[in-house]
C-alpha positions as CSV (number, residue, x, y, z in Angstrom):
1,M,3.8,-24.7,-24.4
2,A,1.1,-23.1,-22.2
3,E,2.7,-25.9,-19.6
4,E,6.5,-24.9,-20.2
5,L,5.4,-21.2,-20.1
6,G,3.0,-21.7,-16.7
7,L,6.3,-23.5,-15.9
8,R,8.6,-20.3,-16.5
9,E,6.4,-17.9,-14.8
10,R,6.0,-19.6,-11.6
11,K,9.7,-20.1,-11.6
12,K,10.3,-16.5,-12.2
13,Q,7.7,-15.9,-9.1
14,R,9.6,-17.9,-7.0
15,T,12.9,-16.4,-7.6
16,R,11.1,-12.8,-7.4
17,Q,9.9,-13.6,-3.8
18,T,13.0,-15.4,-2.9
19,I,15.2,-12.3,-3.4
20,F,12.4,-10.4,-1.4
21,E,12.4,-12.0,1.6
22,E,16.7,-12.3,1.6
23,A,16.4,-8.9,1.0
24,L,13.9,-8.2,3.7
25,R,15.6,-10.8,6.5
26,L,19.3,-8.9,5.9
27,F,17.1,-5.4,5.5
28,L,15.7,-6.4,9.1
29,S,18.5,-7.0,11.0
30,R,21.0,-5.4,9.5
31,G,19.1,-1.7,8.3
32,F,18.6,-1.0,5.0
33,D,21.5,1.3,4.2
34,E,23.5,-1.2,5.9
35,V,22.9,-4.0,3.6
36,S,24.5,-4.3,-0.3
37,I,22.8,-5.0,-3.7
38,A,25.7,-7.8,-4.0
39,E,25.0,-9.3,-0.2
40,I,21.3,-9.6,-1.2
41,A,22.2,-11.6,-4.2
42,E,24.8,-14.0,-2.6
43,A,21.7,-14.4,-0.1
44,A,19.2,-15.4,-3.1
45,E,21.7,-16.9,-4.9
46,V,21.3,-14.8,-8.2
47,S,23.8,-12.4,-10.0
48,K,23.5,-9.1,-9.7
49,R,22.1,-9.1,-13.2
50,T,19.3,-11.2,-12.4
51,L,18.3,-9.3,-9.1
52,F,18.0,-6.2,-10.8
53,A,16.2,-7.7,-13.8
54,Y,13.5,-8.0,-11.2
55,F,13.9,-5.0,-8.9
56,P,15.8,-2.1,-10.7
57,T,16.4,-0.5,-7.3
58,K,17.0,-1.4,-3.7
59,E,14.1,0.7,-2.6
60,D,12.0,-1.6,-5.4
61,L,13.1,-4.5,-3.3
62,V,10.6,-3.1,-0.1
63,L,7.9,-1.3,-1.7
64,H,7.2,-3.3,-4.7
65,V,4.6,-4.7,-2.4
66,F,3.3,-1.7,-2.6
67,A,2.4,-1.6,-6.8
68,D,-0.2,-4.4,-6.5
69,H,-2.2,-1.8,-4.2
70,A,-1.3,1.2,-5.8
71,D,-5.1,1.4,-7.7
72,E,-6.7,-0.4,-5.3
73,S,-9.0,2.6,-3.9
74,A,-9.6,3.0,-8.1
75,R,-11.0,-0.5,-8.2
76,V,-13.0,-0.2,-5.1
77,V,-14.6,2.6,-7.4
78,R,-15.2,1.0,-10.2
79,A,-16.4,-2.1,-8.5
80,R,-19.1,0.2,-6.3
81,P,-22.6,-1.1,-6.4
82,A,-24.9,0.7,-8.2
83,G,-26.3,3.8,-6.0
84,T,-23.3,3.8,-3.8
85,S,-21.0,7.1,-3.6
86,P,-17.4,6.8,-4.2
87,L,-17.3,7.7,-0.9
88,A,-19.2,5.2,0.7
89,A,-17.8,2.2,-1.3
90,L,-14.3,3.9,-0.4
91,Y,-15.0,4.1,3.6
92,A,-16.8,0.3,3.7
93,H,-14.1,-0.9,2.1
94,E,-11.4,0.8,5.0
95,L,-13.8,-1.0,7.3
96,D,-13.5,-4.2,6.3
97,A,-9.9,-3.9,6.0
98,L,-9.5,-2.6,10.0
99,A,-11.7,-5.3,10.3
100,R,-9.4,-7.9,8.7
101,R,-6.2,-6.3,9.9
102,D,-5.4,-5.7,6.4
103,P,-1.5,-4.6,7.0
104,N,-2.1,-1.7,4.5
105,T,-4.1,-0.2,7.2
106,G,-1.0,-0.1,9.4
107,L,-3.2,-2.1,11.7
108,T,-2.1,-5.6,12.1
109,S,0.2,-7.3,14.7
110,D,1.9,-9.2,12.9
111,P,5.4,-8.9,14.0
112,D,7.0,-9.0,10.2
113,A,5.1,-6.7,9.3
114,V,4.7,-4.4,12.4
115,A,8.7,-4.5,11.7
116,F,8.4,-3.6,7.8
117,A,6.2,-0.8,9.0
118,R,9.2,0.4,11.1
119,L,11.8,-0.1,8.5
120,L,9.4,2.3,6.1
121,S,9.4,4.9,9.0
122,T,12.8,5.4,9.9
123,T,14.4,4.6,6.2
124,A,14.3,8.5,4.5
125,S,14.7,6.6,0.7
126,L,12.3,4.9,1.0
127,S,9.4,6.9,3.1
128,E,10.6,9.8,-0.4
129,R,10.1,6.7,-2.8
130,L,6.5,5.7,-1.0
131,L,5.3,9.2,-1.8
132,R,5.9,8.1,-5.5
133,Y,3.5,4.8,-4.6
134,M,0.9,7.5,-3.4
135,G,1.2,9.7,-7.0
136,H,0.1,6.8,-8.4
137,G,-2.4,6.2,-6.5
138,I,-4.0,9.2,-7.2
139,T,-4.1,9.4,-11.0
140,A,-5.3,5.7,-10.7
141,L,-8.3,7.2,-8.3
142,A,-8.9,10.4,-10.4
143,E,-9.0,8.9,-13.7
144,A,-11.7,6.5,-11.8
145,L,-13.5,9.5,-10.4
146,E,-13.8,10.5,-13.8
147,E,-15.6,7.4,-15.5
148,A,-17.7,8.1,-12.5
149,G,-18.7,11.6,-14.5
150,A,-16.7,13.5,-12.2
151,D,-15.5,16.3,-13.6
152,E,-11.6,16.6,-14.5
153,L,-10.8,19.4,-11.5
154,T,-13.0,17.5,-8.7
155,A,-11.6,13.9,-9.7
156,R,-7.8,15.1,-9.1
157,L,-8.4,17.3,-5.8
158,A,-10.7,14.1,-4.6
159,A,-8.0,12.1,-5.4
160,V,-5.3,13.7,-3.4
161,Q,-7.6,14.3,-0.3
162,I,-9.1,10.9,-0.6
163,V,-5.9,9.2,-1.0
164,T,-4.1,11.2,1.7
165,V,-6.3,10.6,4.6
166,L,-6.4,6.7,3.8
167,R,-2.3,7.5,4.2
168,T,-2.7,9.2,7.3
169,L,-5.3,6.7,8.8
170,A,-2.5,4.2,8.4
171,A,0.5,5.9,9.2
172,R,-1.8,6.9,13.0
173,N,-2.9,3.1,13.4
174,S,0.8,1.9,12.9
175,E,2.2,4.4,15.0
176,Q,0.1,3.1,18.1
177,V,1.1,-0.4,16.8
178,Q,4.5,0.1,17.0
179,A,4.6,1.6,20.3
180,G,3.1,-1.8,21.5
181,R,-0.2,-1.5,21.8
182,P,-2.2,-4.8,20.1
183,A,-4.2,-4.5,17.0
184,D,-7.4,-5.6,18.5
185,E,-6.9,-2.6,20.7
186,V,-6.4,0.2,18.9
187,H,-9.3,-1.3,16.6
188,P,-12.4,0.5,17.8
189,E,-10.3,4.0,17.3
190,A,-9.2,3.3,13.9
191,V,-12.8,2.5,13.2
192,A,-13.8,5.3,14.9
193,A,-10.6,7.5,13.0
194,A,-12.0,6.6,9.9
195,E,-15.8,7.6,10.7
196,R,-14.5,10.8,11.2
197,A,-11.7,11.5,8.4
198,F,-14.9,10.1,6.3
199,R,-17.5,12.7,7.8
200,L,-14.9,15.1,6.6
201,L,-14.0,14.3,3.7
202,G,-17.7,14.2,2.9
203,T,-18.5,17.8,4.2
204,G,-16.4,18.8,1.4
205,L,-16.7,16.5,-1.5
206,A,-20.6,14.7,-1.1
207,D,-22.4,17.4,-3.1
208,A,-19.1,17.5,-6.1
209,L,-18.9,14.1,-6.6
210,P,-21.5,11.8,-8.6
211,Y,-23.2,8.0,-7.4
């Protein structure tokens, strides 16, 4: 029975990935607003009903990849070493992500990732929906900061600032890469921007947040 459930789950994951890949291929070639759900279902060889079972909206077809990262900052705070402040842990995580050219930092020259970022920035409905994922991230981070000992108001205000800063840094990096600059060339500037951003955050938050 366990093996059967495992096979079923893997099949579902493959179907989900196929739908996403076919949708993204169509969106990148023709534009998000020009592709219908019916066309995506046909390309993925599934019914529209099956497609909607995996992705309730067309926007979810693109943005579901952010769902796995919405609470990333919260996880970093919870997993930080003893004696390390939340800001220090998040700053170290950002530097590591930049060094790895993590697409979530906007600092990648991978053609597919660059095209994906361009799709997000040029499609109004996707940009608007992305704000919802930012909201989820803010809520998750605020909860983690409260668990760390911050009072409720401080945790919420800090979470808004931190998540917004990280999103702004990522957008800035992505704009540079989309303009044609290699990620390796942009990297030193991205590191300097992150250092400045976290220094500014620390000026106002360092005494408010616990260790």
